[in-house]
C-alpha beads as a LAMMPS data file, in Angstrom:
LAMMPS data file: protein, C-alpha beads

302 atoms
301 bonds

1 atom types
1 bond types

-500.0 500.0 xlo xhi
-500.0 500.0 ylo yhi
-500.0 500.0 zlo zhi

Masses

1 110.0

Atoms # bond

1 1 1 -0.051 0.113 0.027
2 1 1 1.277 3.485 -0.997
3 1 1 -0.118 6.099 1.601
4 1 1 -0.068 9.774 1.437
5 1 1 0.180 11.855 4.575
6 1 1 -1.038 15.350 4.494
7 1 1 -0.025 17.600 7.330
8 1 1 -1.332 21.042 8.243
9 1 1 1.573 22.537 10.186
10 1 1 -0.645 24.859 12.415
11 1 1 -2.645 21.722 13.635
12 1 1 -1.987 19.949 17.124
13 1 1 -0.450 22.898 18.479
14 1 1 2.234 22.859 15.889
15 1 1 3.287 19.267 16.528
16 1 1 1.489 17.848 13.319
17 1 1 5.011 17.383 11.709
18 1 1 6.162 15.124 14.472
19 1 1 3.053 12.945 14.280
20 1 1 3.410 12.837 10.354
21 1 1 6.871 11.579 10.604
22 1 1 5.848 9.013 13.470
23 1 1 3.013 7.773 10.939
24 1 1 5.188 7.426 8.083
25 1 1 7.785 5.458 10.374
26 1 1 5.244 3.260 11.523
27 1 1 3.876 2.437 7.853
28 1 1 7.217 1.836 6.712
29 1 1 8.047 -0.346 9.558
30 1 1 4.951 -2.548 8.388
31 1 1 6.479 -2.954 4.921
32 1 1 4.318 -0.293 3.099
33 1 1 5.305 2.888 1.544
34 1 1 4.458 6.486 2.787
35 1 1 4.974 10.059 1.557
36 1 1 4.293 13.313 3.481
37 1 1 3.069 16.597 2.117
38 1 1 3.044 19.598 4.096
39 1 1 0.273 22.115 3.315
40 1 1 1.655 25.291 4.157
41 1 1 -1.385 27.134 2.452
42 1 1 -4.829 26.230 1.271
43 1 1 -3.813 26.962 -2.305
44 1 1 -0.686 24.633 -2.177
45 1 1 -2.885 21.835 -1.233
46 1 1 -5.166 22.372 -4.241
47 1 1 -2.088 22.683 -6.374
48 1 1 -0.699 19.399 -5.131
49 1 1 -3.670 17.493 -5.768
50 1 1 -3.936 19.012 -9.094
51 1 1 -0.477 17.680 -9.870
52 1 1 -1.356 14.208 -8.686
53 1 1 -4.484 14.273 -10.985
54 1 1 -2.277 15.120 -13.855
55 1 1 0.781 12.928 -13.124
56 1 1 -0.867 9.701 -11.645
57 1 1 -4.347 9.887 -10.132
58 1 1 -3.757 6.187 -9.066
59 1 1 -0.465 6.851 -7.215
60 1 1 -1.815 6.362 -3.864
61 1 1 -3.859 3.775 -2.267
62 1 1 -4.952 5.934 0.829
63 1 1 -4.355 9.327 2.402
64 1 1 -4.252 10.324 5.931
65 1 1 -5.096 14.093 6.825
66 1 1 -3.629 15.582 9.993
67 1 1 -5.800 18.286 11.343
68 1 1 -9.291 19.142 12.648
69 1 1 -12.611 19.299 10.938
70 1 1 -11.656 22.373 9.226
71 1 1 -8.411 21.004 7.732
72 1 1 -10.294 17.821 6.723
73 1 1 -13.117 19.621 5.003
74 1 1 -10.574 21.708 2.798
75 1 1 -8.700 18.609 1.904
76 1 1 -11.593 16.802 0.944
77 1 1 -12.819 19.660 -1.156
78 1 1 -9.577 19.745 -2.925
79 1 1 -9.384 15.927 -3.562
80 1 1 -12.872 15.759 -4.949
81 1 1 -12.488 18.844 -7.152
82 1 1 -9.311 17.175 -8.615
83 1 1 -11.557 13.942 -9.184
84 1 1 -9.203 11.846 -6.870
85 1 1 -10.945 9.035 -5.048
86 1 1 -8.664 7.284 -2.914
87 1 1 -9.719 6.372 0.596
88 1 1 -9.096 9.006 3.373
89 1 1 -8.571 8.862 7.009
90 1 1 -8.617 11.777 9.600
91 1 1 -5.845 11.895 12.263
92 1 1 -7.617 14.341 14.828
93 1 1 -5.359 17.243 15.757
94 1 1 -8.105 20.016 15.723
95 1 1 -9.958 21.837 18.356
96 1 1 -13.092 19.973 18.576
97 1 1 -12.743 17.207 16.023
98 1 1 -16.562 16.394 15.519
99 1 1 -16.191 14.210 12.555
100 1 1 -13.143 12.226 13.710
101 1 1 -15.083 11.586 16.940
102 1 1 -18.072 10.126 15.075
103 1 1 -15.662 7.771 13.171
104 1 1 -14.040 6.840 16.453
105 1 1 -10.576 7.777 15.124
106 1 1 -7.995 8.760 17.745
107 1 1 -4.695 10.777 17.638
108 1 1 -3.008 7.540 18.140
109 1 1 -0.166 6.541 15.568
110 1 1 -0.513 2.808 15.915
111 1 1 -4.178 2.865 16.007
112 1 1 -4.432 5.095 12.926
113 1 1 -1.985 2.871 10.915
114 1 1 -3.850 -0.330 12.044
115 1 1 -7.266 1.293 10.655
116 1 1 -5.734 2.224 7.277
117 1 1 -3.820 -1.038 6.698
118 1 1 -6.830 -2.989 7.666
119 1 1 -8.717 -1.215 4.938
120 1 1 -11.893 -0.740 7.179
121 1 1 -13.550 1.652 4.622
122 1 1 -17.210 3.122 4.678
123 1 1 -18.819 5.109 1.717
124 1 1 -19.616 8.589 3.128
125 1 1 -21.920 11.115 1.903
126 1 1 -20.836 14.589 1.130
127 1 1 -22.739 17.740 0.062
128 1 1 -21.928 20.258 -2.630
129 1 1 -22.648 23.717 -1.304
130 1 1 -22.958 26.160 -4.067
131 1 1 -19.525 25.117 -5.779
132 1 1 -17.770 23.551 -2.650
133 1 1 -17.811 20.297 -1.004
134 1 1 -18.731 19.908 2.687
135 1 1 -18.219 16.744 4.638
136 1 1 -19.858 17.318 8.029
137 1 1 -21.763 20.468 8.453
138 1 1 -22.832 23.700 6.704
139 1 1 -24.136 26.116 9.091
140 1 1 -24.960 29.909 9.926
141 1 1 -26.199 32.377 12.480
142 1 1 -25.071 32.738 16.116
143 1 1 -22.271 30.456 17.651
144 1 1 -21.379 28.987 14.138
145 1 1 -18.412 31.237 12.926
146 1 1 -15.416 29.556 14.550
147 1 1 -13.243 30.215 11.561
148 1 1 -14.143 33.830 11.385
149 1 1 -14.427 34.666 14.991
150 1 1 -11.526 33.070 16.902
151 1 1 -7.685 33.707 16.219
152 1 1 -5.428 30.707 15.618
153 1 1 -3.816 31.772 18.929
154 1 1 -6.952 31.705 20.919
155 1 1 -7.753 28.118 19.661
156 1 1 -4.355 26.998 20.278
157 1 1 -4.350 28.294 23.982
158 1 1 -7.922 27.806 25.030
159 1 1 -9.398 25.019 22.818
160 1 1 -13.092 24.637 22.942
161 1 1 -13.268 27.527 25.505
162 1 1 -12.446 29.917 22.596
163 1 1 -15.663 28.800 20.908
164 1 1 -18.104 28.419 23.951
165 1 1 -16.677 31.503 25.940
166 1 1 -17.735 33.941 23.292
167 1 1 -20.875 31.856 22.621
168 1 1 -21.997 32.289 26.208
169 1 1 -21.466 36.150 25.726
170 1 1 -23.391 36.226 22.619
171 1 1 -26.668 34.710 24.058
172 1 1 -27.518 38.063 25.718
173 1 1 -27.240 39.828 22.369
174 1 1 -29.194 37.737 19.949
175 1 1 -30.924 39.523 16.926
176 1 1 -32.710 36.823 15.007
177 1 1 -32.922 36.684 11.252
178 1 1 -35.780 35.567 9.213
179 1 1 -34.505 32.917 6.604
180 1 1 -36.459 30.945 4.120
181 1 1 -35.484 27.334 4.088
182 1 1 -36.367 24.860 1.118
183 1 1 -35.840 20.937 2.014
184 1 1 -36.675 19.161 -1.119
185 1 1 -40.168 20.301 -2.003
186 1 1 -40.960 21.999 1.548
187 1 1 -40.330 25.500 1.914
188 1 1 -40.959 27.589 5.050
189 1 1 -39.669 30.821 6.891
190 1 1 -38.498 31.157 10.393
191 1 1 -36.996 33.899 12.663
192 1 1 -33.792 32.023 13.179
193 1 1 -31.064 32.108 15.769
194 1 1 -28.794 29.343 14.277
195 1 1 -29.168 26.636 11.582
196 1 1 -27.048 23.608 10.688
197 1 1 -27.169 21.265 7.738
198 1 1 -25.492 17.978 9.157
199 1 1 -24.062 14.826 7.867
200 1 1 -23.268 13.302 11.387
201 1 1 -24.711 13.789 14.720
202 1 1 -21.970 15.740 16.051
203 1 1 -21.145 19.505 15.269
204 1 1 -19.541 22.311 17.200
205 1 1 -18.844 19.974 20.083
206 1 1 -22.328 18.782 20.495
207 1 1 -22.410 15.238 19.983
208 1 1 -25.963 14.670 19.541
209 1 1 -27.178 17.790 17.662
210 1 1 -27.847 15.766 14.540
211 1 1 -29.796 13.380 16.250
212 1 1 -31.129 11.207 13.381
213 1 1 -28.161 12.095 11.007
214 1 1 -26.318 8.967 9.265
215 1 1 -23.335 9.524 7.055
216 1 1 -24.232 6.936 4.379
217 1 1 -28.016 7.259 4.073
218 1 1 -28.133 9.920 1.203
219 1 1 -29.599 12.549 3.280
220 1 1 -28.164 15.514 5.241
221 1 1 -30.388 16.882 8.194
222 1 1 -31.402 20.261 8.754
223 1 1 -31.694 21.659 12.415
224 1 1 -32.880 25.043 12.730
225 1 1 -32.979 26.854 16.331
226 1 1 -35.852 29.532 16.317
227 1 1 -36.264 32.953 17.990
228 1 1 -37.125 32.476 21.717
229 1 1 -36.485 34.152 25.132
230 1 1 -33.039 33.284 26.962
231 1 1 -34.621 30.790 29.418
232 1 1 -36.264 28.938 26.818
233 1 1 -33.084 28.791 24.745
234 1 1 -31.137 27.654 27.799
235 1 1 -33.674 24.755 28.017
236 1 1 -33.323 23.967 24.424
237 1 1 -29.527 23.796 24.631
238 1 1 -29.666 21.468 27.649
239 1 1 -32.010 19.299 25.503
240 1 1 -29.513 19.419 22.528
241 1 1 -26.803 18.266 24.702
242 1 1 -28.810 15.170 25.672
243 1 1 -30.069 14.504 22.191
244 1 1 -33.570 15.055 23.239
245 1 1 -34.406 18.132 21.219
246 1 1 -36.483 16.929 18.356
247 1 1 -39.690 17.595 20.040
248 1 1 -38.565 21.074 21.277
249 1 1 -40.766 23.868 20.185
250 1 1 -37.781 26.000 19.419
251 1 1 -36.466 23.330 16.960
252 1 1 -37.205 22.611 13.300
253 1 1 -35.610 19.393 12.151
254 1 1 -35.948 17.702 8.540
255 1 1 -34.058 15.237 6.481
256 1 1 -33.513 15.991 2.770
257 1 1 -31.339 15.607 -0.306
258 1 1 -31.772 19.153 -1.497
259 1 1 -31.663 22.469 0.476
260 1 1 -31.810 26.102 -0.221
261 1 1 -31.196 28.777 2.514
262 1 1 -32.222 32.465 1.664
263 1 1 -32.253 35.655 3.632
264 1 1 -35.789 37.345 3.907
265 1 1 -35.656 41.011 3.735
266 1 1 -33.276 44.011 2.584
267 1 1 -31.150 44.456 5.706
268 1 1 -29.744 41.068 6.817
269 1 1 -28.068 40.467 10.073
270 1 1 -24.212 40.375 9.506
271 1 1 -24.166 37.056 11.378
272 1 1 -26.205 35.402 8.782
273 1 1 -24.768 36.887 5.782
274 1 1 -21.713 34.368 5.480
275 1 1 -21.994 30.612 6.130
276 1 1 -19.627 28.349 7.861
277 1 1 -18.561 24.923 6.223
278 1 1 -16.606 22.298 8.388
279 1 1 -15.305 25.057 10.494
280 1 1 -14.216 27.162 7.470
281 1 1 -15.486 30.272 5.982
282 1 1 -18.326 29.453 3.715
283 1 1 -20.160 31.128 0.806
284 1 1 -22.416 34.158 1.156
285 1 1 -26.141 33.327 1.336
286 1 1 -28.167 32.157 -0.587
287 1 1 -27.008 28.696 -0.497
288 1 1 -27.980 25.671 -2.719
289 1 1 -26.914 22.191 -1.108
290 1 1 -27.231 18.994 -3.043
291 1 1 -26.355 15.649 -1.231
292 1 1 -24.043 13.281 -3.047
293 1 1 -24.728 9.955 -1.723
294 1 1 -21.727 7.778 -0.804
295 1 1 -19.298 10.026 -2.813
296 1 1 -16.441 9.563 -0.288
297 1 1 -14.320 6.482 0.682
298 1 1 -13.469 6.909 4.366
299 1 1 -11.512 4.903 6.965
300 1 1 -13.378 4.203 10.319
301 1 1 -12.877 2.496 13.573
302 1 1 -15.305 -0.247 14.834

Bonds

1 1 1 2
2 1 2 3
3 1 3 4
4 1 4 5
5 1 5 6
6 1 6 7
7 1 7 8
8 1 8 9
9 1 9 10
10 1 10 11
11 1 11 12
12 1 12 13
13 1 13 14
14 1 14 15
15 1 15 16
16 1 16 17
17 1 17 18
18 1 18 19
19 1 19 20
20 1 20 21
21 1 21 22
22 1 22 23
23 1 23 24
24 1 24 25
25 1 25 26
26 1 26 27
27 1 27 28
28 1 28 29
29 1 29 30
30 1 30 31
31 1 31 32
32 1 32 33
33 1 33 34
34 1 34 35
35 1 35 36
36 1 36 37
37 1 37 38
38 1 38 39
39 1 39 40
40 1 40 41
41 1 41 42
42 1 42 43
43 1 43 44
44 1 44 45
45 1 45 46
46 1 46 47
47 1 47 48
48 1 48 49
49 1 49 50
50 1 50 51
51 1 51 52
52 1 52 53
53 1 53 54
54 1 54 55
55 1 55 56
56 1 56 57
57 1 57 58
58 1 58 59
59 1 59 60
60 1 60 61
61 1 61 62
62 1 62 63
63 1 63 64
64 1 64 65
65 1 65 66
66 1 66 67
67 1 67 68
68 1 68 69
69 1 69 70
70 1 70 71
71 1 71 72
72 1 72 73
73 1 73 74
74 1 74 75
75 1 75 76
76 1 76 77
77 1 77 78
78 1 78 79
79 1 79 80
80 1 80 81
81 1 81 82
82 1 82 83
83 1 83 84
84 1 84 85
85 1 85 86
86 1 86 87
87 1 87 88
88 1 88 89
89 1 89 90
90 1 90 91
91 1 91 92
92 1 92 93
93 1 93 94
94 1 94 95
95 1 95 96
96 1 96 97
97 1 97 98
98 1 98 99
99 1 99 100
100 1 100 101
101 1 101 102
102 1 102 103
103 1 103 104
104 1 104 105
105 1 105 106
106 1 106 107
107 1 107 108
108 1 108 109
109 1 109 110
110 1 110 111
111 1 111 112
112 1 112 113
113 1 113 114
114 1 114 115
115 1 115 116
116 1 116 117
117 1 117 118
118 1 118 119
119 1 119 120
120 1 120 121
121 1 121 122
122 1 122 123
123 1 123 124
124 1 124 125
125 1 125 126
126 1 126 127
127 1 127 128
128 1 128 129
129 1 129 130
130 1 130 131
131 1 131 132
132 1 132 133
133 1 133 134
134 1 134 135
135 1 135 136
136 1 136 137
137 1 137 138
138 1 138 139
139 1 139 140
140 1 140 141
141 1 141 142
142 1 142 143
143 1 143 144
144 1 144 145
145 1 145 146
146 1 146 147
147 1 147 148
148 1 148 149
149 1 149 150
150 1 150 151
151 1 151 152
152 1 152 153
153 1 153 154
154 1 154 155
155 1 155 156
156 1 156 157
157 1 157 158
158 1 158 159
159 1 159 160
160 1 160 161
161 1 161 162
162 1 162 163
163 1 163 164
164 1 164 165
165 1 165 166
166 1 166 167
167 1 167 168
168 1 168 169
169 1 169 170
170 1 170 171
171 1 171 172
172 1 172 173
173 1 173 174
174 1 174 175
175 1 175 176
176 1 176 177
177 1 177 178
178 1 178 179
179 1 179 180
180 1 180 181
181 1 181 182
182 1 182 183
183 1 183 184
184 1 184 185
185 1 185 186
186 1 186 187
187 1 187 188
188 1 188 189
189 1 189 190
190 1 190 191
191 1 191 192
192 1 192 193
193 1 193 194
194 1 194 195
195 1 195 196
196 1 196 197
197 1 197 198
198 1 198 199
199 1 199 200
200 1 200 201
201 1 201 202
202 1 202 203
203 1 203 204
204 1 204 205
205 1 205 206
206 1 206 207
207 1 207 208
208 1 208 209
209 1 209 210
210 1 210 211
211 1 211 212
212 1 212 213
213 1 213 214
214 1 214 215
215 1 215 216
216 1 216 217
217 1 217 218
218 1 218 219
219 1 219 220
220 1 220 221
221 1 221 222
222 1 222 223
223 1 223 224
224 1 224 225
225 1 225 226
226 1 226 227
227 1 227 228
228 1 228 229
229 1 229 230
230 1 230 231
231 1 231 232
232 1 232 233
233 1 233 234
234 1 234 235
235 1 235 236
236 1 236 237
237 1 237 238
238 1 238 239
239 1 239 240
240 1 240 241
241 1 241 242
242 1 242 243
243 1 243 244
244 1 244 245
245 1 245 246
246 1 246 247
247 1 247 248
248 1 248 249
249 1 249 250
250 1 250 251
251 1 251 252
252 1 252 253
253 1 253 254
254 1 254 255
255 1 255 256
256 1 256 257
257 1 257 258
258 1 258 259
259 1 259 260
260 1 260 261
261 1 261 262
262 1 262 263
263 1 263 264
264 1 264 265
265 1 265 266
266 1 266 267
267 1 267 268
268 1 268 269
269 1 269 270
270 1 270 271
271 1 271 272
272 1 272 273
273 1 273 274
274 1 274 275
275 1 275 276
276 1 276 277
277 1 277 278
278 1 278 279
279 1 279 280
280 1 280 281
281 1 281 282
282 1 282 283
283 1 283 284
284 1 284 285
285 1 285 286
286 1 286 287
287 1 287 288
288 1 288 289
289 1 289 290
290 1 290 291
291 1 291 292
292 1 292 293
293 1 293 294
294 1 294 295
295 1 295 296
296 1 296 297
297 1 297 298
298 1 298 299
299 1 299 300
300 1 300 301
301 1 301 302
């Protein structure tokens, strides 16, 4: 087996290079081949995958991405746009690691190599959001803009607290936005605090927010948190943590294969103008989202 290891030098508090070398050494020790590519910039990753597509799209049998949800989302987008289809694994070195947690992947070198070399592969859905691929979640509104709001230094020093600390502050300053959602043939409007379109149950550190989501069923799940007073929102948040929120009156939850998200009105709340995709800055609304069933080959642990 010939394995590509893609390292984001900013992940793992700057230690991804060490993990990449250890992964390579372990793969070689087991009589397989491995190469490391250090992605210094987002553009360099797209260019590198473009060169593989031109020179030899079958060069690698597997790819391991070192980083968090954001790194993984960008890497998969770069791979799919270059029409590469080798199986991929995520070695979790990010702040929250929602998707890796769902796949039961750990930042343990031997465990990761075990999974890849045993070829435990699942076909995973992805979604095309306007012109970009998303693996786990497209979202918008309050509490969703991790890539826009928190510096790399803050995430490095404080981890999840960099997300949740500001989220707690924002709860006292919520200005909802009326959005129009279309899910397959159903359209409706809602005064919205936050929305998420999910592939797995876990997003933003909430392990059960996509309570009915499944990564290979051909659907993504829309979860909309509607306008309410603070006390009711706190109760909603508590139910989300326990995965008991589907009957909550502040929640709208639908499964679909095609989604649209549009702003209603001429003066949109800035919190809702841009979207967030897998922890990265996403496109400006409106969004058009199409689910691509079992588009991605992905390694997972039992």
